[in-house]
N, C-alpha and C positions, 0 to 999 in steps of 0.2 A: 379806333380812337374814339374819344368822347370829348365833347365841348366842355363838360364840367367834370371835375374830379370825383365829386360825390354823386351817388345814384339819386335819382328823383324818388321821393317818398310819397306814396299815395295814401292819404288818410281816408279810409272808408268809414266815415262817421255819419250816423243818422240815417243809414239806409234801412228801409222798412224790411221786415222779415220776408215779405213776398219777393222783393227784388233779390235778396240773397238766395232764396230757394230757386229762383229762375236761372241763376248762373252757377248752380252747383256742378253740373257735368260740362264736359267739353262742348257738346252740341247745344246745351242750354245757354252756355256763355256766348257762343257764336250767334245764337238767335237773339239773345238779350242785347247784343251789341247794336242791333237795329231798333231797339225799343224807343218809343216816344218819350220815355221817362229818363231823364239825365242820370238819376241815381242808379238805375238799372244798367245803363251803359257804362258808368264808371266801374261798378262792381264786375260787370262782364269783362271789361278790359283787364282789370286787375286779376281776375280769375284765370284768364288766358295766360298770364305770366306763369301760373302754376301748372296748367294742364295743356297749354298750347304747343303747337309744333310749327315747323317751317311752312307747312301748308296754310297756316293762318295768316301769313304775312300780308296778302292782299287785303284781308278784312281789317287788320290792324293799321295798315297804311291809310285806308279809308278813314279809320277812327282818328288818325292824326289831323284830320280836317273837321272833326266834330265841332259843333257850335259851343259845346261845353268845354271850358278850359281844363277842368279836372279829368275829363274823359281823355282829352288829348295827352295829358301828362301820364295817365295810367296806361294808355296805349303805347307810348314811347318806352315806359319802364317795362311793360310786358315784352316788347320786342327784345330789349336787352337781356331780360331773364331767359327767354327762349334761346337766344343766341349763346348764352353762357353754359348750356347743358349739351354735352357731347353724346349722351346716350351710353357712355362707357364709364363704369365706376372708377377705374384706375385713372383714366384721363381726367375725369372730374376732380379726383383727389389732387392730381398734379396741377390742375388749373387753379384750384383754391390756393395751393402752395405758391404758385407763380404770382398770383394776385397779391398775396401777402408780401412776397419779396419785392414786388413792384411798388407796393404802398410804402415799404420800408426804405425805398431808394436803392436797393441792391440790384442795379441794372444788369450786371454781368450774370449773376445767379438766375435772375428772372429770365434773361435771354436763353440761358442754358435749359431752364425748365420748359419754356415754351417751344424750344427747338425739339425737346424730347416729345412733347405733345404732338407737334407736327409730324415727327417721324412715326409715332404710333398711330395717329389718326389724321392723315393729311386732308380728309374731307371736312374736318371741323374748322369752319371758317374763323371762329373766334380765336383759335390758337394763333393763326396767322395775324389777326388784327392786333392782338396783344403784343406780339413780337414786333409788328410794324410800329406800334406806339413806343416800344422800348428802343428800337433803332432810332426813331426820331429824337427821343430824349437824349440818346447817346451822340446825336449829331451825325449819324450815318444815314443821310437822306436817300441815297441810292438804294440801299437795302430796304429802307422803309417803304419806298415806292414799289419795289419788287414784291414785298409782302402785301401791300395794299392791292396790287394786281391779283394776287392769289385769293384775297378775301372776296373781291368782286366776281371772280369766276365762280365762287361757291355760294355767294349771297348778294345778288344784285340790289337788294333792298338796304344794304348796310350804309346808312347815312353817316355813321361814324367814320368809316373808311373814306367815304367821299369827302367828308370834312377834313380828314387827314391829308388827302391830296392837296387841299387848299393851303394848309399850313406848310407843307413841304415845298410847293411851288412858289409860295411867297418867299420862303427862305432862299430858294434858288433863283429868285427874281424872274421867274417865268410867270409874269402877271396875267397874261391872256389865258394861260392854262388854269391858273388859280381861279380866275373869274368863271371859266367854263365849269369847273368842278363845284364852285359855289352854287351855280344854277342847278347843277345836277343834284346836289345834296338837298337843296330846297324843293326840288321837284318831288323828292321822296318824303321829306319832312319839312313842311313850311314853318315849323316852330323853332328853328335853329336861329335864335336872335343874333348870336355871335357871328354866324356865317353871313347873315344878312348885313350886319354892320361891316364885315370885311368886304363884302361884295360892293357896297357903296364906296368904300375907300379905294378899292381896286378900280372901279369905274372912273373915279376922279383922277387917280394916278395915271391910268391909261390915256384918258383925255388930255391930261397935261403933257404927257410925253408926245402925243400926236401933234399937239399945238406947237411944241418946240421944233418939230420936224418940218413944219410948213414954212 
């Protein structure tokens, strides 16, 4: 799941040629992510969206805490980009088709498409995540929870699925669990403003409930 329907767009404007050259290859991008120059770090994070793998998640999670806001945004976008590639051309084709169905509001067809993806490549966490989102939109919270569980087994860094748990547990009125998952999501990605706002509201609601019980 995602907090925003639209993907974050990272504009790499004004980077000097040297910074671009430093981040051309996978290894160069990883190294540049530690650069003292913010422009190089932004470029490096964006480049990892093209050439990165799941092994780069710890480095990108660290970049989510960068002092430069554009670097943080680029790191978040890079993680989503990496997660969206299965490594299988047919599965990736189905994935794109499923996303189009999802964007068009055709929930039943999209669920069927992502179910096919899961059957073909069960280790592809994002297939489970997209179906979890669809089940949530369809109001089937139990199935959505089950799919979120499958996401986390395969990708413990998936702050989108962690945020999804928050939304599901709020709908189910399990507010303590929602608060717990809010904290877990922010532990991975501290830039989730919507989750942070929900967490404050949940803390207030839980305190009010406790006060009424005294």
